C-alpha positions as CSV (number, residue, x, y, z in Angstrom):
1,A,-18.2,13.0,2.8
2,G,-16.3,15.9,4.6
3,G,-12.4,15.3,5.4
4,G,-9.6,16.2,3.9
5,V,-9.3,19.1,1.5
6,F,-12.3,20.4,-0.8
7,V,-11.7,23.4,-3.3
8,T,-14.7,25.1,-5.3
9,Y,-14.7,28.0,-7.3
10,P,-17.1,30.0,-6.5
11,R,-16.1,32.9,-9.4
12,V,-14.4,32.0,-12.4
13,S,-13.0,34.9,-15.5
14,E,-9.3,35.2,-17.1
15,L,-9.2,38.5,-15.1
16,E,-9.7,36.2,-11.9
17,A,-10.5,33.6,-10.0
18,E,-11.8,33.1,-5.9
19,V,-10.6,29.9,-4.4
20,K,-12.4,28.7,-1.8
21,V,-10.9,25.9,0.4
22,K,-13.0,23.8,3.0
23,T,-10.1,22.0,5.5
24,Q,-11.6,19.4,7.8
25,V,-8.8,19.4,10.7
26,S,-8.4,17.5,14.0
27,N,-6.9,17.7,17.3
28,K,-6.3,14.2,18.5
29,T,-4.1,15.5,21.6
30,G,-5.5,16.6,25.2
31,I,-5.0,19.8,25.2
32,Q,-6.3,23.0,23.1
33,K,-4.5,23.8,20.5
34,H,-3.8,27.3,18.3
35,L,-3.1,26.5,15.1
36,T,-2.5,27.9,11.6
37,I,-3.9,26.7,8.6
38,R,-1.8,27.7,5.6
39,H,-2.6,27.1,1.7
40,T,-0.1,28.0,-1.1
41,L,-0.8,27.3,-4.8
42,Y,1.4,26.6,-7.2
43,E,1.5,26.2,-11.2
44,W,1.7,22.5,-11.8
45,S,4.8,21.3,-13.6
46,K,4.8,17.8,-14.7
47,K,8.4,18.5,-15.6
48,K,9.5,19.7,-12.0
49,G,7.9,16.6,-10.6
50,G,4.4,19.1,-8.9
51,C,5.6,22.4,-7.9
52,G,6.2,25.5,-9.7
53,K,5.9,28.6,-9.7
54,K,3.8,30.1,-6.7
55,V,0.9,31.7,-7.1
56,A,-0.9,32.5,-4.1
57,S,-0.8,32.2,-0.5
58,V,-3.4,32.5,2.5
59,E,-3.4,31.7,6.2
60,S,-5.7,32.0,9.3
61,P,-5.6,31.2,12.5
62,L,-7.2,28.5,14.3
63,V,-8.2,27.6,18.0
64,L,-9.5,23.6,18.1
65,A,-10.1,22.1,21.6
66,A,-8.9,18.6,22.7
67,G,-10.3,15.9,21.1
68,T,-12.3,18.1,18.5
69,T,-12.5,18.1,14.5
70,L,-14.0,21.3,12.9
71,H,-14.2,22.2,9.1
72,H,-12.1,25.9,8.2
73,T,-13.0,27.8,5.5
74,Q,-10.6,30.0,3.7
75,Q,-11.1,31.8,0.8
76,F,-8.5,34.2,-1.5
77,A,-8.5,35.5,-5.3
78,V,-5.7,34.5,-8.5
79,N,-5.4,37.3,-10.3
80,N,-5.1,36.1,-14.2
81,P,-5.7,32.9,-13.8
82,K,-4.7,29.5,-16.5
83,L,-8.1,28.2,-16.4
84,W,-8.4,24.9,-17.2
85,Y,-10.5,24.3,-20.1
86,P,-10.1,20.8,-22.2
87,D,-8.4,22.1,-25.0
88,S,-5.6,23.8,-22.5
89,P,-5.9,21.9,-19.0
90,A,-3.9,24.2,-17.0
91,L,-3.1,22.4,-13.4
92,Y,-2.3,23.8,-10.0
93,V,-1.4,22.4,-6.6
94,L,-2.6,23.4,-3.8
95,R,-0.6,23.0,-0.9
96,T,-2.4,22.7,2.8
97,E,-0.1,23.4,6.0
98,V,-1.7,22.5,9.7
99,M,1.3,24.7,11.8
100,D,1.6,24.8,15.6
101,G,3.8,27.2,15.7
102,R,6.4,27.0,13.7
103,E,6.0,23.5,13.5
104,V,4.3,22.0,10.3
105,T,2.6,19.5,11.6
106,D,0.6,18.0,8.9
107,C,0.9,18.7,5.3
108,E,-1.2,17.6,1.9
109,N,-0.7,18.5,-1.7
110,T,-3.9,18.9,-4.1
111,R,-4.1,18.9,-7.6
112,I,-6.9,21.7,-8.8
113,G,-7.4,23.1,-11.6
114,I,-9.5,26.4,-11.9
115,R,-12.9,26.1,-13.6
116,R,-16.9,27.0,-13.8
117,I,-19.3,24.5,-15.6
118,E,-23.0,24.5,-15.3
119,M,-25.8,23.2,-17.7
120,T,-28.7,24.5,-19.0
121,R,-31.7,23.9,-21.5
122,E,-30.6,27.0,-23.7
123,K,-26.8,26.7,-23.4
124,G,-26.3,23.3,-22.8
125,F,-22.5,22.4,-21.3
126,V,-21.0,25.6,-20.4
127,I,-17.2,25.9,-19.2
128,N,-15.3,29.2,-18.3
129,G,-18.5,30.9,-19.7
130,K,-18.3,29.5,-23.2
131,P,-20.5,26.6,-24.5
132,L,-19.2,23.3,-25.5
133,I,-20.5,20.4,-27.3
134,L,-19.8,17.5,-25.1
135,E,-18.6,14.5,-27.5
136,G,-17.8,11.4,-26.0
137,S,-17.3,7.5,-25.1
138,N,-18.3,5.0,-22.9
139,R,-15.1,3.2,-20.8
140,H,-15.1,0.1,-18.9
141,Q,-12.2,-0.7,-17.0
142,E,-10.8,-4.2,-17.9
143,Y,-8.1,-5.8,-19.9
144,P,-8.3,-9.6,-21.4
145,Y,-6.2,-12.1,-19.0
146,V,-5.3,-9.3,-16.5
147,G,-9.5,-7.5,-16.0
148,N,-9.3,-4.4,-13.6
149,A,-5.1,-5.0,-12.6
150,I,-3.6,-2.6,-15.3
151,S,-1.0,-0.3,-14.6
152,D,-1.1,3.3,-14.4
153,Q,0.4,3.6,-18.0
154,A,-2.4,1.8,-19.2
155,Q,-5.3,3.4,-18.0
156,Y,-3.2,7.1,-19.3
157,R,-3.0,4.9,-22.8
158,D,-6.8,4.2,-22.8
159,M,-7.5,7.8,-22.1
160,Y,-5.2,9.4,-24.6
161,Q,-6.5,7.5,-27.4
162,I,-9.7,8.3,-26.7
163,R,-8.8,11.9,-26.3
164,N,-6.6,11.8,-29.4
165,N,-9.5,10.3,-31.5
166,G,-11.4,13.3,-31.3
167,F,-13.8,13.2,-28.3
168,N,-13.4,15.6,-25.1
169,T,-15.8,13.5,-23.2
170,V,-15.5,9.4,-21.4
171,R,-18.3,8.3,-19.5
172,L,-17.1,6.1,-16.6
173,G,-18.7,2.3,-16.8
174,H,-20.5,1.9,-14.1
175,Y,-18.1,2.4,-10.9
176,P,-15.7,4.2,-10.0
177,Q,-12.3,3.7,-11.6
178,D,-9.0,3.8,-10.5
179,P,-7.7,7.3,-9.4
180,S,-4.9,7.4,-12.7
181,V,-7.5,7.1,-14.8
182,L,-8.7,10.8,-13.7
183,E,-5.7,12.1,-13.4
184,A,-4.9,11.2,-17.2
185,C,-8.4,13.3,-17.9
186,D,-7.0,16.1,-15.6
187,E,-4.4,16.3,-18.1
188,L,-5.1,15.5,-21.1
189,G,-8.8,17.6,-20.8
190,L,-10.8,14.7,-20.8
191,L,-14.2,15.6,-19.3
192,V,-15.5,13.0,-17.4
193,I,-19.2,11.4,-16.0
194,E,-18.5,8.8,-13.0
195,P,-21.1,6.8,-11.6
196,I,-21.2,5.2,-8.7
197,P,-21.2,1.2,-8.9
198,G,-24.6,0.0,-10.3
199,W,-26.3,-1.4,-13.3
200,Q,-29.7,-2.7,-13.3
201,F,-30.0,-4.7,-10.0
202,F,-31.1,-2.3,-6.5
203,N,-32.0,-3.9,-3.5
204,K,-34.7,-1.9,-1.8
205,A,-33.3,-3.7,1.7
206,Q,-32.1,-0.4,4.1
207,G,-28.4,-1.8,4.3
208,F,-28.2,-2.0,0.8
209,I,-29.6,1.6,0.6
210,N,-26.9,2.7,3.3
211,H,-24.1,1.0,1.5
212,T,-25.2,3.3,-1.8
213,Y,-25.0,6.5,0.5
214,K,-21.6,5.3,1.3
215,D,-20.4,4.7,-2.1
216,I,-21.8,8.1,-2.8
217,R,-20.0,9.6,0.0
218,D,-16.8,8.0,-0.6
219,L,-16.4,8.7,-4.2
220,I,-17.0,12.5,-3.9
221,R,-14.9,12.8,-0.9
222,R,-12.2,10.8,-2.9
223,D,-12.5,12.2,-6.3
224,R,-14.1,15.8,-5.9
225,N,-11.2,17.7,-6.4
226,H,-10.4,16.8,-10.2
227,P,-11.7,19.3,-12.4
228,S,-12.3,16.6,-14.9
229,I,-15.1,15.7,-13.7
230,I,-18.2,17.7,-14.8
231,M,-21.3,15.0,-13.8
232,W,-22.2,12.5,-11.2
233,S,-24.1,9.8,-12.0
234,I,-26.4,7.2,-9.2
235,G,-26.3,4.1,-12.0
236,N,-27.2,2.5,-15.1
237,E,-30.6,1.5,-15.9
238,V,-31.2,0.8,-12.6
239,T,-34.3,-1.3,-12.3
240,G,-36.0,-1.9,-8.7
241,A,-35.1,1.2,-7.0
242,T,-38.3,3.6,-6.1
243,P,-38.2,7.3,-7.1
244,E,-38.2,8.1,-3.9
245,I,-34.9,6.5,-2.8
246,Q,-33.2,7.9,-6.1
247,H,-34.3,11.1,-5.4
248,N,-32.7,10.8,-1.8
249,L,-29.1,9.8,-3.7
250,V,-29.7,12.3,-6.1
251,S,-30.4,14.7,-2.5
252,L,-27.1,13.2,-1.0
253,F,-25.1,14.4,-4.4
254,H,-25.8,18.0,-4.2
255,Q,-25.5,18.0,-0.5
256,L,-21.9,16.8,-0.7
257,D,-20.7,18.7,-3.9
258,P,-23.4,21.2,-5.0
259,D,-22.0,22.6,-8.3
260,R,-22.0,19.7,-10.5
261,P,-25.0,18.4,-11.8
262,V,-26.2,14.6,-11.2
263,T,-27.3,12.5,-13.8
264,Q,-28.9,8.5,-15.0
265,G,-27.6,6.4,-17.7
266,G,-30.7,4.6,-19.3
267,T,-33.6,6.7,-17.7
268,D,-35.5,5.9,-21.2
269,P,-38.8,3.6,-21.6
270,T,-38.6,0.2,-22.7
271,R,-37.7,0.7,-26.7
272,G,-41.5,2.3,-28.3
273,M,-42.6,2.9,-24.9
274,K,-43.3,6.3,-24.2
275,T,-43.1,8.1,-20.4
276,D,-43.4,11.4,-18.5
277,Y,-39.9,11.8,-17.8
278,Q,-41.2,14.9,-16.1
279,K,-42.8,13.5,-13.3
280,K,-41.1,10.0,-13.0
281,F,-37.2,11.5,-13.5
282,N,-37.8,15.3,-11.4
283,Y,-35.2,14.7,-8.8
284,L,-32.5,14.2,-11.9
285,D,-30.7,17.1,-13.2
286,I,-29.6,15.6,-16.7
287,I,-31.6,13.1,-18.5
288,G,-29.8,10.0,-19.4
289,F,-30.9,8.1,-22.6
290,N,-29.3,4.9,-23.6
291,G,-31.0,2.9,-25.8
292,N,-34.0,4.6,-26.4
293,G,-32.1,7.3,-27.6
294,E,-31.8,6.1,-31.1
295,E,-35.3,5.6,-31.9
296,I,-35.3,8.0,-35.3
297,G,-37.6,11.2,-33.4
298,E,-37.2,10.3,-29.4
299,L,-35.0,13.2,-29.1
300,E,-37.0,15.5,-31.1
301,H,-39.7,14.5,-29.1
302,F,-38.1,14.9,-25.6
303,H,-37.4,18.2,-26.6
304,K,-40.5,19.3,-28.0
305,N,-43.0,17.8,-24.6
306,Y,-40.3,19.0,-21.5
307,P,-38.4,22.4,-23.0
308,T,-37.7,22.8,-19.0
309,L,-35.6,19.3,-19.3
310,C,-31.6,19.1,-20.1
311,A,-30.5,15.5,-21.3
312,I,-27.9,13.6,-22.5
313,A,-27.1,10.6,-24.5
314,T,-25.3,8.9,-22.0
315,E,-25.1,5.2,-24.6
316,V,-26.5,6.4,-28.0
317,P,-25.7,4.8,-30.2
318,H,-25.3,0.8,-29.2
319,T,-22.8,-1.5,-30.9
320,Y,-25.7,-3.7,-32.0
321,Q,-26.1,-1.1,-34.7
322,T,-23.1,-1.4,-36.4
């Protein structure tokens, strides 16, 4: 993915958090540059339109040869951080500045939330060291008559209604949605499962596969700093893609973003049939159940026969049951 600013959190606790920032810097001039890369962390304030109280800062030198591009990594600690959690979604603004002497030649503000996530078979989903049951809904980004051409306020309203009705998770289907959706989720404390474009169809032609790789790179580069995103998805009920292709897609996600797990909607077989999940879907971090997960005893069968695998109900139940 590369490019821009990528923020991760190697160590998180209520006493101290470690913030790691990787910044891509380019020198498009014809001479060598002696630069300074400075990061300043502020509390996010909606009332103030962005930056509130200054929390921490770090800066370091960077020598960049003419016409070259480098990734520059810096780390700093935040004492007594306000952690991002669904019930208390604290946000910060990270201001990144590239300085040539005393002149700021480039500046970028990135809104972030400090949190650490993991998914285990024993504890399920864990955020900031605390297990949390994921209770969610699916959401398509379209309205009658206007389709996808809806306002940011309408996007926010949908996320607010999902959160206000008792859900803490939303699975976006089945494509990346407008940036305002994720911004709303960050503010509302709504956890997100975000997919690359894909529903049922997959073409084995190399051109199609290359476009899918590009989709993954573009998705991660655009959305990776959103604290609300807890999981990526390589599609929904995808048929036609070989296990090798699927494995390569997941590997690319892991390479570009090692901290988030990868799932797929509807890895379950046709209703009434059984499959070897360990053999057929071992490339996934989390098995996703759609229709088959509605069958009585199916999830119990899965947990009994595959005790080391994690699973999530991506579409359970379907509306036809009601």
